[in-house]
C-alpha positions, 0 to 999 in steps of 0.5 A: 430555217432554209434562206434564199443564199442572196437572202442578207440577214440581219440580228441584234446581238443577243445570246443566241446571236453567234450561234445563229449566225454561224447557223446562217453562215453555214447555209449560205446566208450573209449575216450581220449582227448588230450592236443592240445599243444602235438598235435601240437607238432606232427604235419607234414606240413601244419595246415589242417584236414588231417594234424590234424588227423595224429597228433592226432595218433600219439600223441595218440601212445606217452605215454607221454601224459597225456589225459584230465580228461573228466569232468562231465556237473557240473564240466564243469558249475564250471569251466565255474565260474571260467573263467568267474571271472578271466576275469571280475577280469582282465577287472577290474584290466584293468579298474581301471589302464586305470582311474588312467592313465588318471587322470595322464596325466592332473596330477591328482595320486592317490593310487593304490587298489581298495578302493582308486579308490571308493573314488578318481575317485568320488572326482576327478569328484568333484573337480571344480579346477582340470584341468580336461576338461568336455569330460573327466569327463563324461567318467572317470565317465561312466568307474566307472559305468562300474568299479563298475558294474565289481565288484560287478559282481565278489562280487557275482560270488566270493559267488557262487564259496564260496556257491558251494566249 
């Protein structure tokens, strides 16, 4: 793809936009990546290629829309590290809440927090006096292993971010 250097390329932010922007810049084209939600404000009619192109052109003329900065591959990698870590934290929290909820349905309550989870759940699994079916004990043991693994991954990703910073 080779465009005259005078052609400014407008594109909507989305998967691949950063890679296309870097490629077009190396060919000498000015590039503006526009936020998808701001482009959507300029769309009329059904979402299709033609209406999307018109919306991008309209949004490109709107001086109140700030372009998204074009990031280096290193900056994108750091952003990916943040996103993966954030996703792991969400899954870790969700698993912890799920385990606490499953135990609470059987009358076993425990405090919130990682320290409580890592000590109380193994104790609950080993306590034969608690009214927990074997199937639930096995399931909780698997969920606990997943939860612990996610905790380890979060720690590793946090160390990578600290080292990068």
